[in-house]
N, C-alpha and C positions, 0 to 999 in steps of 0.2 A: 605713489604707492610702491611698496617694496615687494619683490617676489623672492622667496627663499632661495631659488636657484642661482641668484646673482652673486652670492658670497656665502660665508659661513652662516649657519642657522642663527637667528636672533636668540639672545639669552636675556632673561629678565634680571635686572639689577635690583635696586631699591629694596625689595623684600628679602634679598639674600638667596632666593631660590633660582634655579636655572631651568628654563623651559624652551625647547625648540618648537618652532612652528610646524604644524603638520604639513606633509608634502603637498605642494600646490596651493596652500593657503596664502592669500594676499593680505598683508597687514597694513592697515591705515596707520599713519604715523604723523606726529607733530614734532617740530624741533623744539628745543628748550626755549628759544626766543618766541616761538608761536605760543607756547604754553604760558610764558610770562605775560605776553600781551593779552591772552584770554583771561588770566586771573588779575591783570592790572598790577603786576609786581615786576621786580627786576629779575633778570636771569640768575643773578647771585642768590636771590631769595628762593627761586625754584631749586637751585643746586643745594641750598640748605635744607629745603623740604625733603629732597631726595635722601640726604644723609641723616637728618634728624627725625623726620616724620614718616619716612618710608614711602614717599610719593613714587608710584610705580613707573619705572622707565625700562626701555629695552635698548640693548647695545647691538647695533647692526653695523658690521664692517668697521668697528672701532669708533663709531659715532653714537651719540645717545639721543634717543627719541622717546616719545610718550605715545601710548595708544589712547585715543579719545574715550573709548568705553571704560578703560581701566581708570582714567582720570576722573570721570564722572562718578564711578563707584567709590574711589578713594575720597573725593570731595564730600560725598554724602556721609561717609563714615566719619570724616573730620567734623562735619556739622553736628552729627549725633553726639560725638565725644565732647564737643564744646558746650552742649546744653546740659551735660551731666555734671559739669564742674560747679 
């Protein structure tokens, strides 16, 4: 777990917005490799999803992570979008 006092505040990448964590909030995080294993795809695919599909990631101290709750919400939105096609 990351604590915001350890380095610069996390910023949200993926969607293009920036959001710092509230003071004292601990953020659960997954590495891109963990995300790839969870979805059963390669890290490269996850990187493509970040760039092309807006998979939400957080930049912490220059490294990229994903928040499990944000991933679940993103995945549900992706499933809804695929059924509309």
